[in-house]
C-alpha positions in Angstrom: -9.3 -9.9 48.7 -11.1 -7.4 48.1 -8.3 -4.7 48.3 -6.3 -6.7 46.1 -8.9 -6.8 43.1 -9.3 -3.3 43.4 -5.2 -2.8 43.5 -5.3 -4.9 40.1 -8.0 -3.2 38.4 -6.3 0.5 39.5 -3.2 -1.0 37.9 -4.9 -2.0 34.5 -6.7 1.4 34.3 -3.9 3.1 32.1 -3.9 -0.3 30.0 -7.5 -0.6 29.5 -7.7 3.1 28.1 -4.4 2.6 25.7 -6.4 -0.8 24.4 -9.6 0.9 24.1 -8.0 3.8 22.1 -6.5 1.3 20.2 -9.4 -0.7 19.4 -10.9 2.8 18.5 -8.5 3.2 15.6 -8.9 -0.3 14.9 -12.5 -0.2 14.4 -13.8 -1.6 11.3 -15.8 1.2 10.2 -13.2 3.6 11.1 -10.6 2.0 9.4 -12.9 1.7 6.3 -13.5 5.1 5.9 -9.7 6.2 6.6 -8.8 3.7 4.1 -11.4 5.4 1.9 -10.2 8.9 2.7 -6.6 7.6 2.3 -7.3 6.1 -1.3 -9.0 9.4 -2.5 -6.4 11.5 -1.5 -3.7 9.3 -3.0 -5.8 9.0 -6.2 -6.2 12.9 -6.1 -2.5 13.6 -5.5 -1.1 11.0 -8.1 -3.2 12.4 -10.7 -2.3 16.3 -9.9 1.5 15.1 -9.7 1.3 13.4 -13.0 -0.3 16.3 -14.5 2.2 18.8 -12.9 5.3 16.4 -13.9 4.0 16.4 -17.7 3.2 20.1 -17.7 6.5 20.5 -16.2 8.4 18.6 -18.3 6.6 20.6 -21.5 7.7 23.7 -20.0 11.2 22.8 -19.2 11.8 21.5 -22.9 9.4 24.4 -24.6 12.0 26.9 -22.7 15.1 24.9 -23.7 13.7 25.0 -27.2 13.2 28.4 -27.4 16.6 29.6 -25.6 19.2 26.9 -26.6 18.1 25.9 -29.9 18.7 29.2 -31.9 22.2 29.2 -30.8 22.6 25.4 -31.7 21.2 26.3 -35.2 23.5 29.3 -35.7 26.6 27.1 -34.5 25.5 24.4 -37.2 24.4 26.7 -39.8 28.0 28.5 -39.6 29.9 25.2 -39.6 27.8 23.9 -42.7 29.1 27.7 -44.4 32.7 26.9 -43.3 32.8 23.8 -45.0 31.4 25.1 -48.2 33.9 27.9 -48.5 36.6 24.9 -47.7 35.4 23.1 -50.5 34.8 26.0 -52.7 38.3 27.8 -52.4 40.3 24.7 -51.8 42.2 25.6 -48.4 40.8 25.8 -44.7 38.6 28.9 -43.5 40.4 29.3 -40.5 41.1 31.1 -38.5 38.0 33.0 -39.3 38.4 36.4 -41.8 38.1 39.6 -40.1 36.9 39.8 -36.6 33.3 38.1 -37.3 34.4 35.5 -34.0 35.3 38.1 -31.8 32.7 40.8 -32.4 29.7 38.6 -31.2 28.0 38.9 -28.2 28.5 35.3 -27.5 32.2 34.2 -28.7 32.3 31.6 -32.0 34.9 29.2 -31.7 36.4 27.3 -34.7 39.1 25.1 -35.3 39.8 23.2 -39.0 41.5 19.6 -38.8 43.2 18.3 -41.8 43.5 14.6 -43.2 47.4 13.7 -42.7 48.0 9.9 -43.1 44.5 8.7 -42.1 44.5 11.1 -39.1 43.6 14.4 -38.5 45.4 17.5 -37.4 44.7 20.7 -36.4 46.2 23.7 -39.1 49.2 25.2 -38.2 47.3 28.5 -37.7 45.1 27.2 -34.8 47.2 29.7 -32.5 45.8 32.4 -34.3 42.4 32.0 -33.7 40.7 34.9 -32.0 39.0 34.3 -29.5 41.5 31.6 -28.1 39.2 28.4 -27.8 39.2 26.3 -24.5 41.5 23.5 -24.5 38.4 21.1 -24.1 37.4 22.7 -27.7 40.2 21.3 -29.5 39.6 17.7 -28.9 39.9 15.8 -32.0 37.2 13.4 -30.5 34.4 15.2 -32.0 35.7 15.4 -35.1 36.4 11.7 -35.8 32.8 10.8 -34.8 32.1 13.6 -37.7 34.5 12.0 -39.7 32.6 8.6 -39.5 29.1 10.0 -39.7 29.4 12.9 -41.7 28.2 15.6 -38.9 28.2 15.2 -35.1 27.8 17.5 -32.4 28.0 17.4 -28.5 28.2 19.6 -25.4 31.5 19.7 -23.4 32.4 21.2 -19.9 34.9 24.1 -20.9 36.0 25.1 -17.5 34.8 28.0 -15.2 35.5 30.6 -18.0 33.2 29.2 -20.5 31.0 26.9 -18.9 28.9 24.3 -21.2 29.9 24.5 -24.7 28.1 23.4 -27.8 30.2 21.7 -30.3 29.3 20.7 -34.2 31.7 19.3 -36.8 31.5 18.7 -40.6 33.2 16.6 -42.9 34.6 18.7 -46.0 35.0 16.9 -49.2 36.7 17.6 -52.4 33.8 18.7 -54.7 35.5 17.1 -58.0 36.8 13.8 -56.6 34.9 13.3 -53.1 37.9 12.8 -51.3 38.1 13.7 -47.7 39.8 17.2 -47.1 38.8 17.7 -43.3 36.7 18.6 -40.7 35.2 21.9 -39.6 34.3 22.1 -35.8 32.7 25.0 -34.2 31.6 26.1 -30.8 29.7 28.7 -28.9 28.9 29.1 -24.9 25.5 28.0 -24.0 26.2 28.6 -20.1 24.0 31.1 -19.6 21.0 29.3 -20.9 22.1 26.2 -19.0 21.8 28.1 -15.7 18.7 29.6 -16.9 17.1 25.9 -17.4 18.8 25.0 -14.1 17.1 27.7 -12.3 13.6 26.9 -14.2 14.1 23.1 -13.2 14.7 24.4 -9.4 11.4 26.6 -9.6 9.3 24.1 -11.2 10.4 21.4 -8.6 9.7 23.6 -5.6 6.6 25.1 -6.9 5.4 21.7 -7.7 6.4 20.1 -4.2 4.3 22.9 -2.4 1.7 22.6 -4.9 1.6 18.9 -4.2 1.6 19.3 -0.5 -1.1 21.8 -0.7 -3.1 19.7 -3.0 -2.6 16.5 -0.5 -3.7 18.8 2.9 -6.7 20.1 0.5 -7.5 16.6 -0.6 -7.2 14.9 2.7 -10.0 17.4 4.1 -12.0 17.5 1.0 -12.3 13.8 0.9 -13.2 14.2 4.8 -16.0 16.7 4.1 -17.1 14.1 1.0 -17.1 10.9 3.1 -19.2 12.8 5.8 -22.4 11.9 4.6 -21.3 8.1 4.0 -19.8 8.2 7.4 -23.5 9.6 9.1 -25.2 7.0 6.9 -23.1 4.1 7.9 -23.2 5.1 11.4 -27.2 5.1 11.1 -26.9 1.7 9.6 -25.0 0.5 12.6 -27.7 1.9 14.9 -30.6 0.5 13.1 -29.0 -2.8 13.2 -28.1 -2.7 16.6 -31.5 -1.6 17.5 -33.2 -3.9 15.2 -31.4 -6.7 16.4 -32.0 -6.1 20.1 -35.8 -5.4 19.3 -36.2 -9.1 17.4 -34.3 -11.2 20.4 -37.5 -10.4 22.6 -40.4 -11.7 20.3 -37.9 -14.4 18.7 -37.4 -15.7 22.3 -41.3 -15.5 23.1 -42.1 -17.3 19.8 -39.9 -20.1 20.6 -40.7 -20.5 23.9 -44.5 -20.7 23.0 -43.6 -23.2 20.1 -41.5 -25.3 22.7 -44.7 -25.3 25.0 -47.1 -26.4 22.2 -44.6 -29.4 21.8 -44.7 -30.6 25.4 -48.3 -31.4 24.3 -47.5 -33.0 20.6 -49.9 -35.8 21.2 -52.9 -33.3 21.1 -51.5 -32.4 17.6 -51.6 -33.9 14.3 -48.1 -35.5 13.3 -47.7 -32.8 10.7 -48.5 -30.0 13.3 -46.1 -31.3 15.6 -43.8 -31.3 12.7 -44.5 -27.7 11.9 -43.9 -26.7 15.6 -40.5 -28.2 15.7 -39.7 -26.7 12.3 -40.6 -23.0 14.0 -38.6 -23.8 17.1 -35.6 -24.7 14.9 -36.1 -21.4 12.9 -36.7 -18.8 15.7 -33.3 -20.4 17.5 -31.3 -19.6 14.0 -33.0 -16.3 14.0 -32.0 -15.5 17.4 -28.6 -16.9 17.0 -28.2 -14.7 13.9 -30.0 -11.8 15.7 -27.6 -12.0 18.6 -24.1 -12.4 16.4 -25.7 -9.0 14.4 -26.2 -7.4 18.0 -22.5 -8.3 18.6 -20.9 -7.1 15.5 -23.1 -3.8 15.5 -21.7 -3.2 18.8 -18.1 -4.0 18.0 -18.5 -1.6 15.0 -19.7 1.3 17.4 -17.3 0.5 20.0 -19.9 0.0 22.5 -19.3 -3.5 23.7 -18.8 -3.6 27.2 -15.5 -5.2 28.1 -14.1 -5.7 31.5 -10.9 -6.1 31.7 -8.8 -8.4 34.1 -6.1 -10.7 33.9 -7.1 -13.5 31.8 -4.6 -17.1 31.6 -5.0 -18.8 28.2 -4.0 -21.6 29.5 -7.1 -21.9 31.7 -9.1 -20.5 29.1 -8.7 -23.4 26.6 -9.2 -25.9 29.3 -12.5 -24.5 30.4 -13.2 -24.2 26.6 -12.2 -28.0 26.1 -14.3 -29.1 29.3 -17.5 -27.2 27.4 -17.0 -28.9 23.9 -15.9 -32.3 25.5 -19.4 -33.7 25.3 -20.3 -32.3 21.9 -16.4 -33.6 20.3 -17.3 -37.2 21.8 -20.4 -37.2 20.1 -18.7 -36.6 16.6 -16.0 -38.8 17.4 -13.6 -36.1 17.5 -10.4 -36.1 19.8 -10.0 -32.6 21.4 -6.4 -32.1 23.0 -5.0 -29.2 25.0 -1.3 -28.2 24.7 0.6 -25.5 26.4 4.0 -24.2 25.1 4.5 -21.6 27.7 2.5 -19.1 30.2 0.1 -16.9 28.2 -1.4 -14.4 30.1 -3.3 -11.1 28.6 -5.4 -8.3 30.0 -8.9 -8.5 28.4 -12.3 -9.5 28.6 -12.4 -13.4 30.0 -16.1 -13.8 28.7 -15.2 -11.9 25.2 -12.4 -14.1 24.8 -13.6 -17.1 25.5 -16.3 -16.4 23.0 -13.8 -16.0 20.0 -12.0 -18.9 20.9 -15.4 -20.9 21.1 -16.2 -19.8 17.6 -13.0 -21.0 16.4 -13.5 -24.2 18.2 -16.9 -24.8 17.0 -15.8 -23.9 13.4 -13.0 -26.7 13.6 -15.6 -29.1 15.4 -18.3 -28.6 12.2 -15.4 -29.5 9.8 -13.2 -32.0 11.1 -14.7 -35.4 10.0 -15.1 -38.4 12.9 -11.8 -39.8 14.1 -10.4 -36.2 13.4 -8.4 -34.3 16.0 -8.8 -30.6 17.0 -5.7 -29.1 19.2 -5.8 -26.0 21.2 -2.4 -24.6 21.9 -1.3 -21.2 23.8 2.2 -19.9 24.1 3.8 -16.6 24.2 6.6 -15.1 21.8 7.8 -11.7 20.4 5.5 -9.9 23.5 2.8 -11.9 22.5 0.1 -14.4 23.5 -1.4 -16.9 21.0 -4.3 -19.0 21.2 -4.0 -21.9 18.6 -6.8 -23.7 17.3 -5.7 -26.3 15.1 -7.7 -29.3 13.1 -7.1 -32.0 10.9 -10.6 -31.3 9.1 -10.9 -30.9 5.4 -9.2 -27.4 4.7 -10.2 -24.6 3.0 -9.0 -23.5 -0.7 -6.6 -20.7 -0.7 -8.6 -18.8 -3.0 -11.1 -18.4 0.3 -8.8 -17.6 2.7 -8.4 -13.9 2.0 -12.4 -13.4 2.2 -12.7 -15.6 5.3 -14.2 -13.0 8.2 -15.9 -11.2 5.8 -19.8 -11.0 7.1 -22.3 -13.5 5.6 -19.4 -15.2 3.4 -19.3 -18.9 3.5 -17.3 -21.2 1.6 -20.0 -24.1 1.3 -23.0 -22.1 1.9 -25.5 -25.3 1.5 -23.1 -27.0 4.2 -23.2 -24.1 6.2 -26.7 -24.0 6.2 -27.1 -27.5 7.5 -25.0 -26.8 10.3 -26.3 -23.6 11.5 -23.7 -21.5 10.0 -24.5 -17.9 9.0 -21.0 -16.5 8.1 -20.4 -14.0 11.3 -18.7 -16.3 13.3 -15.2 -15.5 12.1 -15.9 -11.6 12.2 -17.0 -11.5 15.6 -13.9 -13.5 16.5 -11.7 -10.7 14.4 -13.8 -7.9 16.0 -13.3 -9.1 19.7 -9.5 -9.7 18.8 -9.0 -6.2 17.4 -11.1 -4.9 20.4 -8.3 -6.1 22.5 -5.5 -4.9 20.2 -5.1 -8.4 18.7 -5.4 -10.2 15.6 -6.8 -13.2 14.1 -4.8 -15.2 11.5 -5.9 -18.3 9.5 -4.0 -20.8 7.7 -5.2 -23.5 5.8 -4.8 -26.5 3.4 -7.5 -28.6 1.6 -7.5 -32.1 3.0 -5.0 -31.3 5.9 -6.7 -29.1 8.3 -7.1 -25.5 9.2 -5.3 -23.5 11.8 -6.4 -20.1 13.6 -4.5 -18.3 15.6 -5.5 -15.4 18.2 -2.8 -13.2 19.2 -2.8 -10.5 21.9 -0.2 -8.2 23.9 1.2 -10.1 26.4 0.9 -9.1 30.0 4.4 -8.8 30.3 4.1 -5.6 27.4 1.1 -4.2 29.4 3.1 -4.1 32.4 5.6 -1.7 30.5 2.5 1.1 30.4 2.2 0.5 33.8 6.0 1.8 34.9 
């Protein structure tokens, strides 16, 4: 028998270490500071990313204005001059006189469209234009838009030889009659400027990404350093709570024992004095329970709760709990039922698991009226073993559900005080579940009852680690 037990414990050594590592990662205090550190880093990185984005956009459009806008303004100015020349002289100014188009470092293309039966046709001398304009430049779509609005401009891709081409068009009207004579269209390549802007955009994105990465890593480091004093203070607070709770238990126990001894001789005291002694016993019992819960929570937070891992059958555990609470349930006229949907075997500390389940059953009994029902159900699904405690009690308002499990939080403080609750039970149950790599989920509807579910890795999942 002993050899078999040693063999089981040896097989569970690795799963125990794995679960302790997981419980350390799920330790509430560690999770709190990891969350704070992550949020600080995300805020810092987010503010920096927005700042870099705004600065990059400002720089990009500023450079674009410096390198592209002079060219577009020059094209608009030349097109406007050509339109004035046409209106003054009465004939299209295309092709441009002299060699003004070809003499520029960046070629200026121009074409004139005449109105022919409400349609636009390029002038006959379009083939004589120097330099020869790209085919896309001769499209009359921009000229039609200018005909409708007076002026128009756009950027088109004129092919590999020219690249991006800025086009500008302007309507020409007869100064005397106001009739439309035609449309002047000019353009110039901005491919080099566009390439420079693309290179600038790539550089900004690369530098911004590197800066954001460095800032994120630096933010993680700096936030960790900034939170170090708070973590130390929190650890000291946990140690103080654990030490104080431990030290308080002995005098509280002695005080309660002495008061109970005196109550055995209540006939020697006045009725008022005996009542005072009963109050002392009740309050010391309440304080002792509070100190024990605080000590348990402090140990859970510090990861110092001693857990003896073994194979635990949750079905047998629920049956044992039902037997323990049978007399209390009968006194309150509440029916306790045990149901099993299938095998539910986990690796954990039986005493701690029983404590967590008892907390849930105790809450169910407290808030279920006479004639109600509390059901303990176990089962396994999706690789997890479940222990469910469902009642037909008063239920909980959905607004309170997110805060259930917070320390000293009670939905009905007056009623909880009457029933002896201090708001630590669910926090302990959640901490025990986390120490076993599990979770605690709560569902409730006012007037219909509450369902609490403890979920743990099933024994089948743990066995996979052994192999």
